[in-house]
C-alpha beads as a LAMMPS data file, in Angstrom:
LAMMPS data file: protein, C-alpha beads

78 atoms
77 bonds

1 atom types
1 bond types

-500.0 500.0 xlo xhi
-500.0 500.0 ylo yhi
-500.0 500.0 zlo zhi

Masses

1 110.0

Atoms # bond

1 1 1 -221.181 467.170 -340.589
2 1 1 -224.906 467.505 -340.574
3 1 1 -226.904 470.396 -341.952
4 1 1 -230.593 471.183 -341.587
5 1 1 -231.801 473.897 -343.940
6 1 1 -235.270 475.452 -343.898
7 1 1 -236.799 474.956 -347.336
8 1 1 -239.265 477.400 -348.895
9 1 1 -241.407 474.617 -350.372
10 1 1 -241.971 472.461 -347.276
11 1 1 -242.364 472.561 -343.515
12 1 1 -239.721 469.831 -343.298
13 1 1 -236.095 470.901 -343.524
14 1 1 -233.609 469.608 -346.049
15 1 1 -231.135 467.384 -344.183
16 1 1 -227.601 466.884 -345.499
17 1 1 -225.329 464.362 -343.763
18 1 1 -221.638 464.009 -344.529
19 1 1 -220.310 461.519 -341.978
20 1 1 -216.897 460.241 -343.037
21 1 1 -216.368 458.240 -339.819
22 1 1 -219.445 456.076 -340.411
23 1 1 -219.524 456.234 -344.212
24 1 1 -222.877 458.050 -344.350
25 1 1 -223.384 460.443 -347.236
26 1 1 -227.041 461.306 -347.692
27 1 1 -229.623 463.966 -348.322
28 1 1 -233.253 464.101 -347.301
29 1 1 -234.963 466.542 -349.622
30 1 1 -237.915 468.753 -348.675
31 1 1 -240.330 466.285 -350.306
32 1 1 -238.915 463.581 -347.946
33 1 1 -237.319 461.639 -350.775
34 1 1 -233.632 460.999 -350.420
35 1 1 -230.321 460.583 -352.149
36 1 1 -227.483 458.327 -351.020
37 1 1 -223.868 458.570 -352.124
38 1 1 -220.700 456.485 -351.921
39 1 1 -218.396 459.384 -351.084
40 1 1 -218.288 462.931 -349.788
41 1 1 -217.194 464.125 -353.235
42 1 1 -220.320 462.676 -354.868
43 1 1 -222.605 464.227 -352.246
44 1 1 -221.002 467.668 -352.517
45 1 1 -221.137 467.642 -356.307
46 1 1 -224.818 466.655 -356.210
47 1 1 -225.631 469.489 -353.772
48 1 1 -223.826 472.058 -355.921
49 1 1 -225.600 470.822 -359.061
50 1 1 -229.122 470.384 -357.703
51 1 1 -229.669 473.010 -355.004
52 1 1 -229.572 476.795 -355.165
53 1 1 -229.548 479.350 -352.354
54 1 1 -232.938 480.695 -353.487
55 1 1 -234.638 477.400 -352.502
56 1 1 -233.983 478.024 -348.801
57 1 1 -235.454 480.383 -346.193
58 1 1 -232.020 481.773 -345.385
59 1 1 -229.642 481.754 -348.372
60 1 1 -226.758 482.464 -345.970
61 1 1 -227.253 479.004 -344.412
62 1 1 -226.914 477.426 -347.846
63 1 1 -223.764 479.405 -348.623
64 1 1 -222.343 478.514 -345.197
65 1 1 -222.991 474.816 -345.865
66 1 1 -221.287 475.038 -349.278
67 1 1 -218.295 476.786 -347.678
68 1 1 -217.943 474.122 -344.983
69 1 1 -218.195 471.354 -347.593
70 1 1 -215.605 473.060 -349.778
71 1 1 -213.304 473.406 -346.763
72 1 1 -213.860 469.707 -346.075
73 1 1 -212.752 468.800 -349.616
74 1 1 -209.561 470.781 -349.111
75 1 1 -208.871 469.370 -345.638
76 1 1 -211.001 466.339 -344.653
77 1 1 -209.302 466.094 -341.258
78 1 1 -210.479 469.438 -339.865

Bonds

1 1 1 2
2 1 2 3
3 1 3 4
4 1 4 5
5 1 5 6
6 1 6 7
7 1 7 8
8 1 8 9
9 1 9 10
10 1 10 11
11 1 11 12
12 1 12 13
13 1 13 14
14 1 14 15
15 1 15 16
16 1 16 17
17 1 17 18
18 1 18 19
19 1 19 20
20 1 20 21
21 1 21 22
22 1 22 23
23 1 23 24
24 1 24 25
25 1 25 26
26 1 26 27
27 1 27 28
28 1 28 29
29 1 29 30
30 1 30 31
31 1 31 32
32 1 32 33
33 1 33 34
34 1 34 35
35 1 35 36
36 1 36 37
37 1 37 38
38 1 38 39
39 1 39 40
40 1 40 41
41 1 41 42
42 1 42 43
43 1 43 44
44 1 44 45
45 1 45 46
46 1 46 47
47 1 47 48
48 1 48 49
49 1 49 50
50 1 50 51
51 1 51 52
52 1 52 53
53 1 53 54
54 1 54 55
55 1 55 56
56 1 56 57
57 1 57 58
58 1 58 59
59 1 59 60
60 1 60 61
61 1 61 62
62 1 62 63
63 1 63 64
64 1 64 65
65 1 65 66
66 1 66 67
67 1 67 68
68 1 68 69
69 1 69 70
70 1 70 71
71 1 71 72
72 1 72 73
73 1 73 74
74 1 74 75
75 1 75 76
76 1 76 77
77 1 77 78
């Protein structure tokens, strides 16, 4: 799964990649710095702790991303 969310504080989007097949779990933040994780669980927990819907142009996109990640935790084979 890959998500690109329009951020209110930058012209560059926030990119979230959860790629179980290739073992890629990373985030590129709006300031272009990044975070790398060893597992999907770590990435999802970081997102829930460090991002809020109010940081993005469309809060619905953020909530949709959280829902898809939560669904992934319940059933990683979907």
